[in-house]
Chimera marker file (.cmm) of the C-alpha trace (Angstrom):
<marker_set name="trace">
<marker id="1" x="-15.404" y="-56.769" z="-5.998" r="1" g="1" b="0" radius="0.5"/>
<marker id="2" x="-18.412" y="-57.022" z="-3.388" r="1" g="1" b="0" radius="0.5"/>
<marker id="3" x="-18.794" y="-59.836" z="-4.251" r="1" g="1" b="0" radius="0.5"/>
<marker id="4" x="-15.296" y="-61.189" z="-5.019" r="1" g="1" b="0" radius="0.5"/>
<marker id="5" x="-14.567" y="-60.659" z="-1.321" r="1" g="1" b="0" radius="0.5"/>
<marker id="6" x="-17.797" y="-62.897" z="0.056" r="1" g="1" b="0" radius="0.5"/>
<marker id="7" x="-16.879" y="-66.067" z="-2.631" r="1" g="1" b="0" radius="0.5"/>
<marker id="8" x="-13.206" y="-65.682" z="-0.399" r="1" g="1" b="0" radius="0.5"/>
<marker id="9" x="-14.485" y="-65.619" z="2.855" r="1" g="1" b="0" radius="0.5"/>
<marker id="10" x="-17.188" y="-68.091" z="1.777" r="1" g="1" b="0" radius="0.5"/>
<marker id="11" x="-14.455" y="-70.716" z="0.432" r="1" g="1" b="0" radius="0.5"/>
<marker id="12" x="-12.342" y="-69.741" z="3.882" r="1" g="1" b="0" radius="0.5"/>
<marker id="13" x="-15.371" y="-70.493" z="6.513" r="1" g="1" b="0" radius="0.5"/>
<marker id="14" x="-15.887" y="-74.454" z="4.536" r="1" g="1" b="0" radius="0.5"/>
<marker id="15" x="-12.262" y="-74.985" z="4.873" r="1" g="1" b="0" radius="0.5"/>
<marker id="16" x="-12.183" y="-74.038" z="8.196" r="1" g="1" b="0" radius="0.5"/>
<marker id="17" x="-15.406" y="-76.685" z="9.031" r="1" g="1" b="0" radius="0.5"/>
<marker id="18" x="-13.620" y="-79.389" z="6.611" r="1" g="1" b="0" radius="0.5"/>
<marker id="19" x="-10.374" y="-78.843" z="8.456" r="1" g="1" b="0" radius="0.5"/>
<marker id="20" x="-12.936" y="-78.992" z="12.047" r="1" g="1" b="0" radius="0.5"/>
<marker id="21" x="-14.562" y="-81.955" z="11.098" r="1" g="1" b="0" radius="0.5"/>
<marker id="22" x="-11.692" y="-83.576" z="10.258" r="1" g="1" b="0" radius="0.5"/>
<marker id="23" x="-9.748" y="-83.401" z="13.544" r="1" g="1" b="0" radius="0.5"/>
<marker id="24" x="-12.632" y="-84.497" z="15.510" r="1" g="1" b="0" radius="0.5"/>
<marker id="25" x="-13.321" y="-87.572" z="13.702" r="1" g="1" b="0" radius="0.5"/>
<marker id="26" x="-9.308" y="-88.288" z="13.472" r="1" g="1" b="0" radius="0.5"/>
<marker id="27" x="-8.918" y="-88.088" z="17.112" r="1" g="1" b="0" radius="0.5"/>
<marker id="28" x="-10.230" y="-91.310" z="19.368" r="1" g="1" b="0" radius="0.5"/>
<marker id="29" x="-12.492" y="-89.857" z="22.612" r="1" g="1" b="0" radius="0.5"/>
<marker id="30" x="-10.208" y="-90.595" z="25.654" r="1" g="1" b="0" radius="0.5"/>
<marker id="31" x="-11.067" y="-92.945" z="27.580" r="1" g="1" b="0" radius="0.5"/>
<marker id="32" x="-13.763" y="-92.883" z="30.487" r="1" g="1" b="0" radius="0.5"/>
<marker id="33" x="-11.902" y="-92.091" z="34.288" r="1" g="1" b="0" radius="0.5"/>
<marker id="34" x="-12.276" y="-94.990" z="36.283" r="1" g="1" b="0" radius="0.5"/>
<marker id="35" x="-12.122" y="-95.163" z="39.995" r="1" g="1" b="0" radius="0.5"/>
<marker id="36" x="-11.837" y="-97.732" z="42.462" r="1" g="1" b="0" radius="0.5"/>
<marker id="37" x="-13.959" y="-98.203" z="45.636" r="1" g="1" b="0" radius="0.5"/>
<marker id="38" x="-12.691" y="-98.898" z="49.190" r="1" g="1" b="0" radius="0.5"/>
<marker id="39" x="-8.542" y="-98.321" z="47.758" r="1" g="1" b="0" radius="0.5"/>
<marker id="40" x="-8.252" y="-97.684" z="51.677" r="1" g="1" b="0" radius="0.5"/>
<marker id="41" x="-9.649" y="-100.470" z="52.963" r="1" g="1" b="0" radius="0.5"/>
<marker id="42" x="-8.096" y="-103.610" z="51.115" r="1" g="1" b="0" radius="0.5"/>
<marker id="43" x="-10.142" y="-102.656" z="47.595" r="1" g="1" b="0" radius="0.5"/>
<marker id="44" x="-6.678" y="-103.256" z="45.824" r="1" g="1" b="0" radius="0.5"/>
<marker id="45" x="-5.514" y="-106.262" z="45.585" r="1" g="1" b="0" radius="0.5"/>
<marker id="46" x="-2.835" y="-106.430" z="43.348" r="1" g="1" b="0" radius="0.5"/>
<marker id="47" x="-0.279" y="-103.485" z="41.525" r="1" g="1" b="0" radius="0.5"/>
<marker id="48" x="2.608" y="-104.030" z="38.892" r="1" g="1" b="0" radius="0.5"/>
<marker id="49" x="4.408" y="-100.814" z="37.694" r="1" g="1" b="0" radius="0.5"/>
<marker id="50" x="4.815" y="-100.047" z="34.701" r="1" g="1" b="0" radius="0.5"/>
<marker id="51" x="8.956" y="-99.070" z="34.969" r="1" g="1" b="0" radius="0.5"/>
<marker id="52" x="8.788" y="-95.579" z="35.896" r="1" g="1" b="0" radius="0.5"/>
<marker id="53" x="5.502" y="-94.332" z="33.852" r="1" g="1" b="0" radius="0.5"/>
<marker id="54" x="2.142" y="-95.837" z="34.773" r="1" g="1" b="0" radius="0.5"/>
<marker id="55" x="0.703" y="-98.774" z="37.079" r="1" g="1" b="0" radius="0.5"/>
<marker id="56" x="-1.596" y="-101.625" z="36.688" r="1" g="1" b="0" radius="0.5"/>
<marker id="57" x="-4.133" y="-102.391" z="39.565" r="1" g="1" b="0" radius="0.5"/>
<marker id="58" x="-6.354" y="-104.804" z="40.545" r="1" g="1" b="0" radius="0.5"/>
<marker id="59" x="-9.225" y="-104.428" z="42.608" r="1" g="1" b="0" radius="0.5"/>
<marker id="60" x="-10.817" y="-106.473" z="45.222" r="1" g="1" b="0" radius="0.5"/>
<marker id="61" x="-13.800" y="-107.797" z="42.402" r="1" g="1" b="0" radius="0.5"/>
<marker id="62" x="-10.294" y="-108.978" z="40.043" r="1" g="1" b="0" radius="0.5"/>
<marker id="63" x="-10.505" y="-106.192" z="37.835" r="1" g="1" b="0" radius="0.5"/>
<marker id="64" x="-7.855" y="-103.813" z="36.085" r="1" g="1" b="0" radius="0.5"/>
<marker id="65" x="-6.849" y="-100.455" z="35.984" r="1" g="1" b="0" radius="0.5"/>
<marker id="66" x="-3.820" y="-98.611" z="34.616" r="1" g="1" b="0" radius="0.5"/>
<marker id="67" x="-2.881" y="-95.002" z="36.207" r="1" g="1" b="0" radius="0.5"/>
<marker id="68" x="-0.800" y="-92.934" z="34.195" r="1" g="1" b="0" radius="0.5"/>
<marker id="69" x="1.607" y="-90.538" z="36.506" r="1" g="1" b="0" radius="0.5"/>
<marker id="70" x="2.368" y="-86.754" z="35.513" r="1" g="1" b="0" radius="0.5"/>
<marker id="71" x="5.594" y="-87.073" z="34.617" r="1" g="1" b="0" radius="0.5"/>
<marker id="72" x="8.333" y="-89.910" z="36.071" r="1" g="1" b="0" radius="0.5"/>
<marker id="73" x="7.770" y="-92.490" z="38.921" r="1" g="1" b="0" radius="0.5"/>
<marker id="74" x="11.320" y="-92.507" z="40.313" r="1" g="1" b="0" radius="0.5"/>
<marker id="75" x="11.775" y="-96.240" z="42.440" r="1" g="1" b="0" radius="0.5"/>
<marker id="76" x="8.220" y="-97.501" z="41.407" r="1" g="1" b="0" radius="0.5"/>
<marker id="77" x="10.037" y="-99.631" z="39.468" r="1" g="1" b="0" radius="0.5"/>
<marker id="78" x="11.722" y="-101.580" z="42.418" r="1" g="1" b="0" radius="0.5"/>
<marker id="79" x="9.479" y="-100.980" z="45.770" r="1" g="1" b="0" radius="0.5"/>
<marker id="80" x="8.082" y="-104.236" z="47.328" r="1" g="1" b="0" radius="0.5"/>
<marker id="81" x="5.202" y="-101.696" z="48.676" r="1" g="1" b="0" radius="0.5"/>
<marker id="82" x="3.597" y="-98.857" z="47.696" r="1" g="1" b="0" radius="0.5"/>
<marker id="83" x="1.332" y="-96.727" z="49.782" r="1" g="1" b="0" radius="0.5"/>
<marker id="84" x="-2.327" y="-95.050" z="48.255" r="1" g="1" b="0" radius="0.5"/>
<marker id="85" x="-3.392" y="-91.377" z="48.908" r="1" g="1" b="0" radius="0.5"/>
<marker id="86" x="-7.068" y="-91.282" z="48.407" r="1" g="1" b="0" radius="0.5"/>
<marker id="87" x="-9.998" y="-88.892" z="48.769" r="1" g="1" b="0" radius="0.5"/>
<marker id="88" x="-11.631" y="-88.950" z="51.867" r="1" g="1" b="0" radius="0.5"/>
<marker id="89" x="-14.100" y="-91.742" z="51.005" r="1" g="1" b="0" radius="0.5"/>
<marker id="90" x="-11.522" y="-94.657" z="50.416" r="1" g="1" b="0" radius="0.5"/>
<marker id="91" x="-11.547" y="-93.950" z="46.547" r="1" g="1" b="0" radius="0.5"/>
<marker id="92" x="-8.825" y="-94.019" z="44.673" r="1" g="1" b="0" radius="0.5"/>
<marker id="93" x="-8.944" y="-91.829" z="40.682" r="1" g="1" b="0" radius="0.5"/>
<marker id="94" x="-7.053" y="-89.720" z="39.120" r="1" g="1" b="0" radius="0.5"/>
<marker id="95" x="-6.846" y="-87.147" z="42.185" r="1" g="1" b="0" radius="0.5"/>
<marker id="96" x="-5.533" y="-89.299" z="44.232" r="1" g="1" b="0" radius="0.5"/>
<marker id="97" x="-1.810" y="-89.980" z="44.717" r="1" g="1" b="0" radius="0.5"/>
<marker id="98" x="1.004" y="-92.816" z="44.661" r="1" g="1" b="0" radius="0.5"/>
<marker id="99" x="3.583" y="-93.328" z="47.829" r="1" g="1" b="0" radius="0.5"/>
<marker id="100" x="7.488" y="-95.053" z="47.254" r="1" g="1" b="0" radius="0.5"/>
<marker id="101" x="8.758" y="-94.985" z="50.303" r="1" g="1" b="0" radius="0.5"/>
<marker id="102" x="11.730" y="-93.741" z="50.440" r="1" g="1" b="0" radius="0.5"/>
<marker id="103" x="11.410" y="-91.555" z="47.033" r="1" g="1" b="0" radius="0.5"/>
<marker id="104" x="8.024" y="-89.682" z="47.817" r="1" g="1" b="0" radius="0.5"/>
<marker id="105" x="4.470" y="-89.314" z="46.360" r="1" g="1" b="0" radius="0.5"/>
<marker id="106" x="3.678" y="-89.237" z="42.756" r="1" g="1" b="0" radius="0.5"/>
<marker id="107" x="0.844" y="-87.768" z="40.606" r="1" g="1" b="0" radius="0.5"/>
<marker id="108" x="-1.695" y="-89.195" z="38.735" r="1" g="1" b="0" radius="0.5"/>
<marker id="109" x="-2.867" y="-87.918" z="34.919" r="1" g="1" b="0" radius="0.5"/>
<marker id="110" x="-5.227" y="-89.969" z="34.395" r="1" g="1" b="0" radius="0.5"/>
<marker id="111" x="-7.254" y="-93.899" z="35.974" r="1" g="1" b="0" radius="0.5"/>
<marker id="112" x="-8.513" y="-95.734" z="33.803" r="1" g="1" b="0" radius="0.5"/>
<marker id="113" x="-10.073" y="-99.591" z="33.095" r="1" g="1" b="0" radius="0.5"/>
<marker id="114" x="-7.278" y="-101.873" z="32.340" r="1" g="1" b="0" radius="0.5"/>
<marker id="115" x="-6.702" y="-105.323" z="30.763" r="1" g="1" b="0" radius="0.5"/>
<marker id="116" x="-4.314" y="-105.740" z="33.549" r="1" g="1" b="0" radius="0.5"/>
<marker id="117" x="-0.266" y="-106.120" z="32.639" r="1" g="1" b="0" radius="0.5"/>
<marker id="118" x="0.776" y="-107.247" z="29.797" r="1" g="1" b="0" radius="0.5"/>
<marker id="119" x="2.158" y="-111.621" z="30.488" r="1" g="1" b="0" radius="0.5"/>
<marker id="120" x="5.931" y="-111.694" z="30.663" r="1" g="1" b="0" radius="0.5"/>
<marker id="121" x="5.051" y="-113.931" z="27.282" r="1" g="1" b="0" radius="0.5"/>
<marker id="122" x="3.899" y="-110.601" z="25.550" r="1" g="1" b="0" radius="0.5"/>
<marker id="123" x="6.917" y="-108.483" z="26.418" r="1" g="1" b="0" radius="0.5"/>
<marker id="124" x="8.726" y="-110.732" z="25.341" r="1" g="1" b="0" radius="0.5"/>
<marker id="125" x="8.019" y="-111.115" z="21.531" r="1" g="1" b="0" radius="0.5"/>
<marker id="126" x="7.394" y="-107.134" z="21.411" r="1" g="1" b="0" radius="0.5"/>
<marker id="127" x="11.124" y="-106.709" z="22.506" r="1" g="1" b="0" radius="0.5"/>
<marker id="128" x="12.283" y="-108.401" z="19.022" r="1" g="1" b="0" radius="0.5"/>
<marker id="129" x="9.902" y="-107.999" z="16.651" r="1" g="1" b="0" radius="0.5"/>
<marker id="130" x="10.115" y="-110.097" z="13.166" r="1" g="1" b="0" radius="0.5"/>
<marker id="131" x="11.916" y="-106.871" z="10.929" r="1" g="1" b="0" radius="0.5"/>
<marker id="132" x="14.161" y="-106.323" z="13.942" r="1" g="1" b="0" radius="0.5"/>
<marker id="133" x="15.388" y="-109.644" z="13.940" r="1" g="1" b="0" radius="0.5"/>
<marker id="134" x="15.566" y="-110.199" z="10.574" r="1" g="1" b="0" radius="0.5"/>
<marker id="135" x="17.312" y="-106.987" z="10.884" r="1" g="1" b="0" radius="0.5"/>
<marker id="136" x="20.172" y="-108.206" z="13.451" r="1" g="1" b="0" radius="0.5"/>
<marker id="137" x="20.329" y="-111.423" z="10.823" r="1" g="1" b="0" radius="0.5"/>
<marker id="138" x="21.199" y="-109.154" z="7.858" r="1" g="1" b="0" radius="0.5"/>
<marker id="139" x="24.409" y="-107.167" z="10.657" r="1" g="1" b="0" radius="0.5"/>
<marker id="140" x="25.893" y="-111.299" z="11.426" r="1" g="1" b="0" radius="0.5"/>
<marker id="141" x="25.529" y="-112.120" z="8.111" r="1" g="1" b="0" radius="0.5"/>
<marker id="142" x="26.869" y="-108.964" z="7.250" r="1" g="1" b="0" radius="0.5"/>
<marker id="143" x="29.985" y="-109.549" z="9.915" r="1" g="1" b="0" radius="0.5"/>
<marker id="144" x="30.310" y="-113.444" z="8.888" r="1" g="1" b="0" radius="0.5"/>
<marker id="145" x="30.982" y="-112.525" z="5.346" r="1" g="1" b="0" radius="0.5"/>
<marker id="146" x="33.552" y="-110.008" z="6.212" r="1" g="1" b="0" radius="0.5"/>
<marker id="147" x="35.690" y="-112.471" z="8.015" r="1" g="1" b="0" radius="0.5"/>
<marker id="148" x="35.727" y="-115.424" z="5.070" r="1" g="1" b="0" radius="0.5"/>
<link id1="1" id2="2" r="1" g="1" b="0" radius="0.2"/>
<link id1="2" id2="3" r="1" g="1" b="0" radius="0.2"/>
<link id1="3" id2="4" r="1" g="1" b="0" radius="0.2"/>
<link id1="4" id2="5" r="1" g="1" b="0" radius="0.2"/>
<link id1="5" id2="6" r="1" g="1" b="0" radius="0.2"/>
<link id1="6" id2="7" r="1" g="1" b="0" radius="0.2"/>
<link id1="7" id2="8" r="1" g="1" b="0" radius="0.2"/>
<link id1="8" id2="9" r="1" g="1" b="0" radius="0.2"/>
<link id1="9" id2="10" r="1" g="1" b="0" radius="0.2"/>
<link id1="10" id2="11" r="1" g="1" b="0" radius="0.2"/>
<link id1="11" id2="12" r="1" g="1" b="0" radius="0.2"/>
<link id1="12" id2="13" r="1" g="1" b="0" radius="0.2"/>
<link id1="13" id2="14" r="1" g="1" b="0" radius="0.2"/>
<link id1="14" id2="15" r="1" g="1" b="0" radius="0.2"/>
<link id1="15" id2="16" r="1" g="1" b="0" radius="0.2"/>
<link id1="16" id2="17" r="1" g="1" b="0" radius="0.2"/>
<link id1="17" id2="18" r="1" g="1" b="0" radius="0.2"/>
<link id1="18" id2="19" r="1" g="1" b="0" radius="0.2"/>
<link id1="19" id2="20" r="1" g="1" b="0" radius="0.2"/>
<link id1="20" id2="21" r="1" g="1" b="0" radius="0.2"/>
<link id1="21" id2="22" r="1" g="1" b="0" radius="0.2"/>
<link id1="22" id2="23" r="1" g="1" b="0" radius="0.2"/>
<link id1="23" id2="24" r="1" g="1" b="0" radius="0.2"/>
<link id1="24" id2="25" r="1" g="1" b="0" radius="0.2"/>
<link id1="25" id2="26" r="1" g="1" b="0" radius="0.2"/>
<link id1="26" id2="27" r="1" g="1" b="0" radius="0.2"/>
<link id1="27" id2="28" r="1" g="1" b="0" radius="0.2"/>
<link id1="28" id2="29" r="1" g="1" b="0" radius="0.2"/>
<link id1="29" id2="30" r="1" g="1" b="0" radius="0.2"/>
<link id1="30" id2="31" r="1" g="1" b="0" radius="0.2"/>
<link id1="31" id2="32" r="1" g="1" b="0" radius="0.2"/>
<link id1="32" id2="33" r="1" g="1" b="0" radius="0.2"/>
<link id1="33" id2="34" r="1" g="1" b="0" radius="0.2"/>
<link id1="34" id2="35" r="1" g="1" b="0" radius="0.2"/>
<link id1="35" id2="36" r="1" g="1" b="0" radius="0.2"/>
<link id1="36" id2="37" r="1" g="1" b="0" radius="0.2"/>
<link id1="37" id2="38" r="1" g="1" b="0" radius="0.2"/>
<link id1="38" id2="39" r="1" g="1" b="0" radius="0.2"/>
<link id1="39" id2="40" r="1" g="1" b="0" radius="0.2"/>
<link id1="40" id2="41" r="1" g="1" b="0" radius="0.2"/>
<link id1="41" id2="42" r="1" g="1" b="0" radius="0.2"/>
<link id1="42" id2="43" r="1" g="1" b="0" radius="0.2"/>
<link id1="43" id2="44" r="1" g="1" b="0" radius="0.2"/>
<link id1="44" id2="45" r="1" g="1" b="0" radius="0.2"/>
<link id1="45" id2="46" r="1" g="1" b="0" radius="0.2"/>
<link id1="46" id2="47" r="1" g="1" b="0" radius="0.2"/>
<link id1="47" id2="48" r="1" g="1" b="0" radius="0.2"/>
<link id1="48" id2="49" r="1" g="1" b="0" radius="0.2"/>
<link id1="49" id2="50" r="1" g="1" b="0" radius="0.2"/>
<link id1="50" id2="51" r="1" g="1" b="0" radius="0.2"/>
<link id1="51" id2="52" r="1" g="1" b="0" radius="0.2"/>
<link id1="52" id2="53" r="1" g="1" b="0" radius="0.2"/>
<link id1="53" id2="54" r="1" g="1" b="0" radius="0.2"/>
<link id1="54" id2="55" r="1" g="1" b="0" radius="0.2"/>
<link id1="55" id2="56" r="1" g="1" b="0" radius="0.2"/>
<link id1="56" id2="57" r="1" g="1" b="0" radius="0.2"/>
<link id1="57" id2="58" r="1" g="1" b="0" radius="0.2"/>
<link id1="58" id2="59" r="1" g="1" b="0" radius="0.2"/>
<link id1="59" id2="60" r="1" g="1" b="0" radius="0.2"/>
<link id1="60" id2="61" r="1" g="1" b="0" radius="0.2"/>
<link id1="61" id2="62" r="1" g="1" b="0" radius="0.2"/>
<link id1="62" id2="63" r="1" g="1" b="0" radius="0.2"/>
<link id1="63" id2="64" r="1" g="1" b="0" radius="0.2"/>
<link id1="64" id2="65" r="1" g="1" b="0" radius="0.2"/>
<link id1="65" id2="66" r="1" g="1" b="0" radius="0.2"/>
<link id1="66" id2="67" r="1" g="1" b="0" radius="0.2"/>
<link id1="67" id2="68" r="1" g="1" b="0" radius="0.2"/>
<link id1="68" id2="69" r="1" g="1" b="0" radius="0.2"/>
<link id1="69" id2="70" r="1" g="1" b="0" radius="0.2"/>
<link id1="70" id2="71" r="1" g="1" b="0" radius="0.2"/>
<link id1="71" id2="72" r="1" g="1" b="0" radius="0.2"/>
<link id1="72" id2="73" r="1" g="1" b="0" radius="0.2"/>
<link id1="73" id2="74" r="1" g="1" b="0" radius="0.2"/>
<link id1="74" id2="75" r="1" g="1" b="0" radius="0.2"/>
<link id1="75" id2="76" r="1" g="1" b="0" radius="0.2"/>
<link id1="76" id2="77" r="1" g="1" b="0" radius="0.2"/>
<link id1="77" id2="78" r="1" g="1" b="0" radius="0.2"/>
<link id1="78" id2="79" r="1" g="1" b="0" radius="0.2"/>
<link id1="79" id2="80" r="1" g="1" b="0" radius="0.2"/>
<link id1="80" id2="81" r="1" g="1" b="0" radius="0.2"/>
<link id1="81" id2="82" r="1" g="1" b="0" radius="0.2"/>
<link id1="82" id2="83" r="1" g="1" b="0" radius="0.2"/>
<link id1="83" id2="84" r="1" g="1" b="0" radius="0.2"/>
<link id1="84" id2="85" r="1" g="1" b="0" radius="0.2"/>
<link id1="85" id2="86" r="1" g="1" b="0" radius="0.2"/>
<link id1="86" id2="87" r="1" g="1" b="0" radius="0.2"/>
<link id1="87" id2="88" r="1" g="1" b="0" radius="0.2"/>
<link id1="88" id2="89" r="1" g="1" b="0" radius="0.2"/>
<link id1="89" id2="90" r="1" g="1" b="0" radius="0.2"/>
<link id1="90" id2="91" r="1" g="1" b="0" radius="0.2"/>
<link id1="91" id2="92" r="1" g="1" b="0" radius="0.2"/>
<link id1="92" id2="93" r="1" g="1" b="0" radius="0.2"/>
<link id1="93" id2="94" r="1" g="1" b="0" radius="0.2"/>
<link id1="94" id2="95" r="1" g="1" b="0" radius="0.2"/>
<link id1="95" id2="96" r="1" g="1" b="0" radius="0.2"/>
<link id1="96" id2="97" r="1" g="1" b="0" radius="0.2"/>
<link id1="97" id2="98" r="1" g="1" b="0" radius="0.2"/>
<link id1="98" id2="99" r="1" g="1" b="0" radius="0.2"/>
<link id1="99" id2="100" r="1" g="1" b="0" radius="0.2"/>
<link id1="100" id2="101" r="1" g="1" b="0" radius="0.2"/>
<link id1="101" id2="102" r="1" g="1" b="0" radius="0.2"/>
<link id1="102" id2="103" r="1" g="1" b="0" radius="0.2"/>
<link id1="103" id2="104" r="1" g="1" b="0" radius="0.2"/>
<link id1="104" id2="105" r="1" g="1" b="0" radius="0.2"/>
<link id1="105" id2="106" r="1" g="1" b="0" radius="0.2"/>
<link id1="106" id2="107" r="1" g="1" b="0" radius="0.2"/>
<link id1="107" id2="108" r="1" g="1" b="0" radius="0.2"/>
<link id1="108" id2="109" r="1" g="1" b="0" radius="0.2"/>
<link id1="109" id2="110" r="1" g="1" b="0" radius="0.2"/>
<link id1="110" id2="111" r="1" g="1" b="0" radius="0.2"/>
<link id1="111" id2="112" r="1" g="1" b="0" radius="0.2"/>
<link id1="112" id2="113" r="1" g="1" b="0" radius="0.2"/>
<link id1="113" id2="114" r="1" g="1" b="0" radius="0.2"/>
<link id1="114" id2="115" r="1" g="1" b="0" radius="0.2"/>
<link id1="115" id2="116" r="1" g="1" b="0" radius="0.2"/>
<link id1="116" id2="117" r="1" g="1" b="0" radius="0.2"/>
<link id1="117" id2="118" r="1" g="1" b="0" radius="0.2"/>
<link id1="118" id2="119" r="1" g="1" b="0" radius="0.2"/>
<link id1="119" id2="120" r="1" g="1" b="0" radius="0.2"/>
<link id1="120" id2="121" r="1" g="1" b="0" radius="0.2"/>
<link id1="121" id2="122" r="1" g="1" b="0" radius="0.2"/>
<link id1="122" id2="123" r="1" g="1" b="0" radius="0.2"/>
<link id1="123" id2="124" r="1" g="1" b="0" radius="0.2"/>
<link id1="124" id2="125" r="1" g="1" b="0" radius="0.2"/>
<link id1="125" id2="126" r="1" g="1" b="0" radius="0.2"/>
<link id1="126" id2="127" r="1" g="1" b="0" radius="0.2"/>
<link id1="127" id2="128" r="1" g="1" b="0" radius="0.2"/>
<link id1="128" id2="129" r="1" g="1" b="0" radius="0.2"/>
<link id1="129" id2="130" r="1" g="1" b="0" radius="0.2"/>
<link id1="130" id2="131" r="1" g="1" b="0" radius="0.2"/>
<link id1="131" id2="132" r="1" g="1" b="0" radius="0.2"/>
<link id1="132" id2="133" r="1" g="1" b="0" radius="0.2"/>
<link id1="133" id2="134" r="1" g="1" b="0" radius="0.2"/>
<link id1="134" id2="135" r="1" g="1" b="0" radius="0.2"/>
<link id1="135" id2="136" r="1" g="1" b="0" radius="0.2"/>
<link id1="136" id2="137" r="1" g="1" b="0" radius="0.2"/>
<link id1="137" id2="138" r="1" g="1" b="0" radius="0.2"/>
<link id1="138" id2="139" r="1" g="1" b="0" radius="0.2"/>
<link id1="139" id2="140" r="1" g="1" b="0" radius="0.2"/>
<link id1="140" id2="141" r="1" g="1" b="0" radius="0.2"/>
<link id1="141" id2="142" r="1" g="1" b="0" radius="0.2"/>
<link id1="142" id2="143" r="1" g="1" b="0" radius="0.2"/>
<link id1="143" id2="144" r="1" g="1" b="0" radius="0.2"/>
<link id1="144" id2="145" r="1" g="1" b="0" radius="0.2"/>
<link id1="145" id2="146" r="1" g="1" b="0" radius="0.2"/>
<link id1="146" id2="147" r="1" g="1" b="0" radius="0.2"/>
<link id1="147" id2="148" r="1" g="1" b="0" radius="0.2"/>
</marker_set>
């Protein structure tokens, strides 16, 4: 009886270790948090909203960053100006806030280095994938056959 119990416990422990090792191998490492120095003195040259979920920002050295909001940031997609609430040293990081005039401020979840916003050509091709285009053609073809 005692030998059987120790075999079961050993098997359960091995199973648990295998599950933990698999979970660690599957989850990609989180990207390193970044910061933009001197954001309060012209450190942010350009920005582009990612609808209401994030913001691409370009610093004075032409490097891009992507800031993800904690939740939705209303009005940012249509804002002409933004304010950046930085730390006392003027650094913009994940503890900073983005202020949208007449809408309020938006808390950040993360700020990471980025390749920049997608080009207009990339966004056009992303909206219509080949599979979606084939499905749309199939619907048109079916409708055309029904009208004949």
